[in-house]
C-alpha positions as CSV (number, residue, x, y, z in Angstrom):
1,M,13.9,8.0,-10.2
2,I,12.4,11.5,-9.1
3,A,9.5,10.0,-8.6
4,S,10.6,7.1,-7.2
5,A,12.3,9.1,-4.8
6,I,9.3,11.7,-3.9
7,R,7.2,8.2,-2.9
8,A,9.7,7.2,-1.0
9,A,10.4,10.5,0.9
10,S,6.3,10.3,1.4
11,G,6.4,7.2,2.9
12,I,8.9,8.0,5.3
13,S,6.9,11.1,6.3
14,C,4.3,9.3,6.8
15,C,5.8,6.9,9.1
16,R,7.0,10.1,11.0
17,L,4.0,11.2,11.3
18,I,2.2,8.7,12.9
19,G,5.1,7.7,14.9
20,S,5.4,10.9,16.2
21,T,1.5,11.1,17.2
22,A,1.7,7.6,18.9
23,V,4.4,8.9,21.0
24,R,2.4,11.9,22.3
25,T,-0.8,9.8,22.8
26,L,1.4,6.9,24.5
27,H,-0.3,7.9,27.7
28,G,-3.8,7.1,26.6
29,G,-6.5,4.6,28.5
30,H,-5.8,1.6,27.9
31,A,-8.6,-1.2,25.9
32,K,-11.3,-1.8,28.1
33,L,-11.0,-5.4,26.9
34,G,-8.0,-6.3,28.2
35,R,-9.5,-4.9,31.8
36,I,-11.9,-7.7,31.3
37,H,-9.8,-10.6,30.1
38,G,-7.0,-9.3,33.1
39,L,-9.9,-10.0,35.4
40,I,-10.9,-13.1,33.6
41,V,-7.1,-14.1,34.3
42,H,-6.8,-12.8,37.8
43,Q,-9.9,-14.2,39.1
44,F,-9.0,-17.9,37.3
45,L,-5.8,-17.7,38.7
46,L,-7.1,-16.6,42.0
47,S,-9.7,-19.4,42.8
48,R,-7.7,-22.2,41.3
49,Q,-3.7,-21.5,42.2
50,N,-4.4,-19.4,45.0
51,L,-2.2,-16.4,43.7
52,I,-2.6,-12.5,42.8
53,P,-0.9,-12.3,39.4
54,D,0.5,-9.4,39.1
55,G,2.7,-10.3,36.2
56,I,-0.4,-10.7,33.6
57,R,-0.4,-7.0,33.5
58,I,2.8,-6.7,32.4
59,P,1.7,-7.2,28.2
60,A,-0.4,-4.3,28.7
61,V,2.5,-2.1,28.9
62,F,3.8,-3.6,25.2
63,S,0.1,-3.0,23.8
64,L,-0.1,0.5,24.7
65,I,2.3,1.5,22.0
66,F,-0.1,-0.5,19.7
67,V,-2.8,1.4,20.7
68,S,-1.1,4.4,20.6
69,I,-0.5,3.9,16.9
70,G,-4.2,2.9,16.1
71,N,-5.0,6.4,17.9
72,A,-2.7,8.3,15.7
73,V,-3.8,6.8,12.3
74,S,-7.2,8.0,13.0
75,P,-6.9,11.6,13.4
76,Y,-3.9,11.0,10.4
77,V,-6.9,9.6,7.9
78,S,-9.4,12.3,8.8
79,Q,-7.4,15.0,8.0
80,N,-6.4,14.0,4.7
81,L,-9.6,12.6,3.7
82,G,-11.2,16.0,4.9
83,A,-8.5,17.7,2.7
84,G,-8.9,15.5,-0.4
85,K,-5.6,13.5,-0.4
86,T,-7.0,10.1,-0.4
87,E,-4.3,8.6,-2.1
88,R,-2.4,9.5,1.2
89,I,-4.5,7.3,3.6
90,K,-3.2,3.8,2.2
91,K,0.5,5.3,2.1
92,G,-0.5,6.2,6.2
93,Y,-2.1,2.9,6.5
94,H,1.0,1.1,5.4
95,A,3.3,3.0,7.3
96,A,1.4,2.1,10.4
97,L,1.7,-1.8,9.7
98,V,5.3,-1.1,9.2
99,L,5.6,0.7,13.0
100,D,3.6,-2.3,14.0
101,V,5.5,-5.3,12.6
102,C,8.7,-3.2,13.7
103,F,7.4,-3.0,17.5
104,A,5.8,-6.6,17.3
105,A,9.6,-7.6,16.7
106,V,11.0,-5.5,19.4
107,A,8.3,-6.7,22.0
108,F,8.7,-10.5,21.0
109,L,12.9,-9.9,21.4
110,V,12.6,-8.6,24.7
111,I,10.2,-10.9,26.5
112,E,12.0,-13.7,25.0
113,T,15.2,-12.6,26.7
114,L,14.2,-10.3,29.5
115,H,10.8,-12.2,30.7
116,T,12.3,-13.2,34.1
117,Q,13.7,-9.9,35.0
118,I,10.1,-7.9,33.9
119,S,8.4,-10.2,35.4
120,A,10.2,-9.4,38.7
121,L,9.6,-5.6,38.3
122,F,6.1,-6.7,38.9
123,L,6.1,-9.1,41.4
124,G,9.2,-8.8,43.5
125,K,10.4,-10.8,46.1
126,D,7.1,-11.6,47.3
127,G,6.4,-13.7,43.9
128,T,6.0,-17.1,44.5
129,A,7.7,-19.7,41.6
130,L,4.3,-20.5,40.0
131,A,3.5,-16.8,40.0
132,Y,7.1,-16.3,37.8
133,Q,6.4,-19.2,35.7
134,V,2.5,-18.2,34.6
135,S,3.9,-14.7,34.1
136,G,6.7,-15.6,32.2
137,D,4.7,-17.9,30.1
138,Y,1.8,-15.6,29.4
139,M,4.2,-13.1,28.4
140,R,6.3,-15.7,25.9
141,W,2.8,-16.9,24.8
142,L,1.5,-13.2,23.3
143,G,4.8,-12.3,22.7
144,Y,4.3,-14.5,19.2
145,F,1.0,-12.7,18.4
146,F,1.6,-9.0,19.2
147,I,1.5,-8.8,15.7
148,F,-2.5,-9.7,15.8
149,M,-2.9,-6.7,18.1
150,G,-0.9,-4.2,15.9
151,I,-2.6,-4.7,12.6
152,K,-5.8,-5.1,14.4
153,M,-5.4,-1.4,16.3
154,A,-4.0,-0.1,12.5
155,T,-7.0,-1.3,11.0
156,D,-9.2,-0.1,13.0
157,G,-8.0,3.0,13.3
158,V,-8.6,4.4,9.5
159,L,-12.1,2.9,10.1
160,R,-12.4,5.3,12.7
161,G,-10.6,8.3,10.7
162,L,-12.5,7.4,7.7
163,G,-16.1,7.4,10.1
164,I,-17.3,3.9,9.3
165,M,-18.2,3.3,13.3
166,Q,-20.4,-0.2,12.3
167,P,-18.0,-2.4,11.1
168,F,-15.5,-1.1,13.7
169,L,-18.5,-1.5,16.6
170,I,-19.1,-5.2,15.3
171,A,-15.4,-6.3,15.1
172,N,-14.6,-5.2,18.4
173,M,-18.1,-6.8,19.8
174,V,-16.4,-10.2,17.9
175,N,-13.3,-9.7,19.5
176,L,-15.1,-9.3,23.1
177,A,-17.2,-12.5,22.4
178,I,-14.5,-14.7,21.6
179,R,-12.3,-13.6,24.3
180,L,-14.7,-13.8,27.1
181,S,-16.4,-17.1,25.8
182,V,-13.3,-18.8,25.2
183,A,-11.7,-17.7,28.4
184,L,-15.7,-18.1,30.4
185,I,-16.3,-21.5,28.9
186,G,-12.7,-23.2,27.9
187,A,-10.6,-22.3,31.3
188,P,-12.4,-23.5,34.0
189,R,-12.7,-27.4,31.6
190,F,-9.0,-27.5,30.0
191,G,-6.8,-24.9,32.0
192,I,-5.1,-21.2,32.0
193,D,-4.1,-21.9,28.4
194,F,-7.4,-21.6,27.1
195,V,-7.7,-18.1,28.4
196,W,-4.4,-17.4,26.7
197,L,-5.8,-18.7,23.4
198,A,-8.8,-16.4,23.8
199,V,-6.3,-13.0,23.4
200,P,-5.1,-13.8,19.8
201,A,-7.7,-15.1,18.6
202,G,-10.0,-12.3,19.2
203,W,-7.4,-9.8,18.1
204,L,-7.0,-11.8,14.6
205,A,-11.3,-12.1,14.7
206,N,-11.3,-8.4,15.0
207,F,-8.7,-8.0,12.5
208,L,-10.7,-10.1,9.7
209,V,-13.8,-8.2,10.5
210,S,-12.2,-4.6,9.9
211,Y,-10.3,-5.4,7.3
212,A,-13.0,-7.3,5.6
213,A,-14.9,-4.0,5.7
214,L,-12.0,-1.6,5.0
215,R,-11.5,-3.2,1.9
216,K,-14.9,-2.4,1.0
217,S,-15.0,0.9,1.8
218,W,-11.9,2.4,0.9
219,P,-12.2,6.4,-0.8
220,A,-11.5,6.6,-4.4
221,E,-8.5,8.1,-5.4
222,K,-9.1,11.5,-7.3
223,V,-7.7,10.6,-10.8
224,E,-5.9,14.6,-11.9
225,P,-7.4,15.1,-15.9
226,S,-4.6,15.1,-18.1
227,R,-3.5,18.9,-19.7
């Protein structure tokens, strides 16, 4: 029972540490992929609908928390790796995944219930009915897949903390290639739905590549000799 209590307390402390670090890094820079893809959505709508869709920037606000968790994981992992406490790395990673699931659920609920009011903060009174529809549909679509972004960011954070940069770079290049190719090729032919589809598809592919590399690179846990 004592051992179980210690493990539980350790898991709680990991969550608190990563959560507090994420809050401190919340105002870090946006992911460049989001900016590039946002420009694609903006250009597509501008040319096809004569519309400036400020509402597409709204999901970037929710994505900040996942970016911050990923940024918090990296120093946590590197510090424990340097201290030789490799057993804490997996605990921290699992704690980050729990936080991601929780925040993804909160984001989903907020978007599902308040997407019109959130759009109004960005579009204002000048927003057309089409602008509100596009903004709301885009937010609600991404709301189902924020968990993909969360687990991708956490996994990337562990790779950076371990200093495994080549798979991290490859995974993000795969993400970029999928998002740009699907959006640029599919959207002009089949509509804006393919722009939206490109986002979670890129996140998922990024996670799969990063996680495959992480599975092969977990540092071995030190086994203390019995006395």
